[in-house]
N, C-alpha and C positions, 0 to 999 in steps of 0.2 A: 079617673082619666081625667084629663086635663079639660077646661073650657072648648079650645080648641078643636080638640080632637070630634067632639060631641057637635060643633058645629060645621065643621069641614072633615072630609080624609086628608088626614094629615100623611106623608109619604112616610114620618119615622113609624108609626104604628102602624099603617101598612105594613112595611117591611118587618117589622116586630112579629106580626100576625102569620107573616107569610114563611119566615123563616127560625120564628119560634123564639127570636132574642134579639137584640138591638146590634145591627146591619149599618153598616157605613160605606159612600163611594171612598175612592181610589182614583185621581185626577188625573191621565195618561197624558201625552202629549205623543201621537203615533208618527211624527212626523208627516202628517199630508197639507197638501194644498189646498189648492178652490179653483172651480173651474169659472169662477165671478176675478179671478185674479192669474190667474196665466194666460185668459185672452179666450179661452174656450169659451165661455160669452161673454166676458166683458174682463176688466179689468180695473184696481183698483179696492175690491172689496164691497161691501156693504158699508154706508158715509158711515154709518156708528159704530165701525170694527178696525179696530187697532192693530198697529203691524204683526201681532202674532195671536191674531184669533180672540178668542172667546179666555183664553190660557195664557194669560199673561203674565200670571205668579207658577207656571211650571219650565222649571229646569229642561233645556232641550237637548237628552241625556237618553241612552236605548231604554227601551221599552223595558227591560228587564231590570237594570238600573236606576231605575226610574220609582220600579216598585217593591225592590228589595233596601232602597234607601226610606222607604214607606214604613217596609216592617222594623226597620232599625229604631225610627223615632218614637215618640213618644207617642204619636197618635195612632200607633195601631193597638193601640195597651186598651184606647176604649170601646173595643167591639174582638169580638170573636168569628165574626165573616162579614165579607165586603164583598164589592161590585165594582169592579173594571172600569171606566167612564173613560174613554176617549171622545175627550172633551171639545178642543179649540180644530178649529176649519170643516172641512168637512172628510169625515172618517170610514165614509166608503167609496173616497173619486181614487180608483186606483186598481188594479190589475185583480181576478179574482187569487192569484197566486198569493201578489202581495200583502192582501187581507187578510188571510189564512194565516199565513206566519206572522204577522201582527198580532192577531187575534191569540193563535193559538200561544205566543209567546208568553202575551199577558196575564194567560187565562192556567198557565202552566209555573206560573213563575209561583206562586206560593199555596198549600192546600186551602186556604183557609177564604178562599177568592171563590163564592157561589154564584155570581154572574156577571154579564157584560151588559151594558150601556155606550149605545154608539150616537152618538150629535152629526145629525148630517144635515143636508138640503133634499127635498123633495127631487128634484131632478136626477138626485144621482141613487136613485134606488132602482134596479131591476130585478127583473124572476131570478137573475143567476148568483147576486148579492143577498137575496131573502133568499135565498135556496141555504147559501153557504150561512148567512146568520142562523139559520133556521136548525141548522145542524148540530149546532152546540145549545138546544133548546134541552135535549134528554140527560146532558148532565148540568147543562147551568141554565140559572132565571136568564133569561135575555129582552133585550128592550131597544127600540132605537127611538130616539128624541129627534122631529122632524119641526127646523125654523119653519112656521109660517110667519110671524109678526103682524100682519095682518090679514085679511082676507079681500082687502081692497090693491087691485091692480094697479089703479092709479097710484097710490101711495108706494106701493112696489116697485112701482117706475123711478121713481120722490127719491126711497132711498136706495136705487140700482140692486134691486134684491135677485135679479136674474132671472128668475120664475114665475109663473102666472099659480093663478090657488087653483086652476083645474092638474098641472102636476102638484101640487101639494093632493088632491086629490085623489089622484092616478096610484103616491105611492103607499099611501092608505092601503088603497085594495090591495095591490100585491102583496103588501107585510099583511094583512090580516088575514088573507090566502094560508098564508102558512103560520098564521095563528103567532106570530110573533107583538108585544108590546105596542103600543103606540103614545108617544110624549110629546105633547105638541106647545110646539113656544110661539107665545105671544108677548106684544110690547105694548105699553100703553105709553102714549106723549111725542108719535113719532110726526115729523115733518108733514102739518098741513092735514093731519088727522082734530079728526070731533066727535063729541059723546058718540054721535051717531056714527061713527064707523066702528065703534069701541061694540056697540049693540049689532050691529052687522056678521064682526067677527064670531062673538058669542053666538048668533045665530047658526053664523055658516059650519062653525065647530059642532054645533048640537044634532049638525046633521051627518056626521063622518062617526065612522067605529073607533073612536081611539079611549084610551084608559088611559090618560095620564094628562098634566096641563102645566105648563111654569110660564108665570109669570112677571114680567119684570117694568119697571118702569126704563124710559128710554133716557140712558146720561151722557153725558158732553165728556170725551175725554179724549186728551194730547195728539196729536197726528192723524187723526178721523179730516174728516172731509166733513162730519158734520162738526167737528168744532172749526174749522172757517165758517162754515154758515153762521155759525155762535158766534165770531168775536165781529165778523160782518153785520150782526143783528139782523141777521135773518132768519134764522130758529130762537125760539124763550122757552126753556124747558117747561116744564108744569111744575106744576105745587105742590105740595105733598097732600095737601086738601082735597085736589083735585084727584090725585095719584087715589087716595080714600073714597071717594066717591066710586070712583071706575071698581076698584076692587070690589065695593061691596055690590056692583051689580054685577061682574062676572060673576061672581060665589053665587048668587042667591040665583042666577038665570042659569048655568052652566047646568048638565047633567047632574044628579045626585049620585052616579056609580063613578066617574071622577078622580082618580088619584090627586090631591093640588103637592105638583112638586116642587112648588117655589113661589110665593108673592114678592119676592123681591130680589133685584140682583144684586152682583157682589162687587164692585167698582173697586179696580186696583186704587188704592189710595195717593197712592202718589202720579197716577195719572189722569185722576177723576178733576175732573173743571168745573161742574156743573150738573144738576142740582147737588146742594150742599148736606139736604137730608137724606140724601140717597146713603147717605156713612152709615144711618142709624138706622140698622137693622130690625134692633129690637124695637124701637120705635114703630117702626112700619109692624111690627107683627104683633103688640100691642094696641099698639093702634085698631087692628082689625078686629081683634077680639073685642074691643071695649066698644064696639060700633056693634057685632052683632049679637052682644048680649044684650048693650041694650035698649036694642030696637026689635030683640029676640030672630033674628034672622038666621038663617043656618043654607047650608049649601041644597042648590037645585029648587028649594019653597017655588020662583016663580018657571022652573022649565015648561 
């Protein structure tokens, strides 16, 4: 087994153990919007979010077409089992009827699909939505990814998040009531954030019944409010070295049971402004492996 699988719980290994073989994700655009864009709770979205949400690389065609196209491509030959991942914007922000149509369409598009992953906001989780998602669990693996970014509500206001950390706690409670796995998305390097903020976020997460975590560095992409702050000299991206320090802390202090879904975000190359090191995913992965090995560290050792 690779060194990183021994040092922290890697998603690839978890899925392999769960499904008996390599299992990959298919990113899908469900044509959703966000309450932080349509005026329900704000406009403009989070300051780091582009016009396409987090799915800048996804073509906005029908759900079935997207999945059919995926299975016509070489990418579908890399595995036999797949999880449909509703990625960009808020993928529970619609009527129950429309949500069911979208999820049904995705899951029924190909017999190789074994799971459903839904990225959303904590303030867009209700009992009814949790019941709907849970209804698929008899046949499919289901999980929900909640954007937290930070446990600091002050930083939350700066990034125009539009919800509080208590909204997150409530959403986790509802989802776990229906036995739905929860993956939490956090970001390192947000405006006004310091190392203590990272420590507080980790402590906050450890008080919740969550099953996975995604860790991203904050990067600047064109046509965002964060880009405007960067151009004006009001935001400075973090260094690679600082991000490595934060990763080391997060990995060693979070629960040893969590599955690590990501330790690096994939910024669209044509839109990325800074930091340049964010493009080098292997450098980040290998850099963390090196630190953990050299210092003999592993996930949750200081939990």
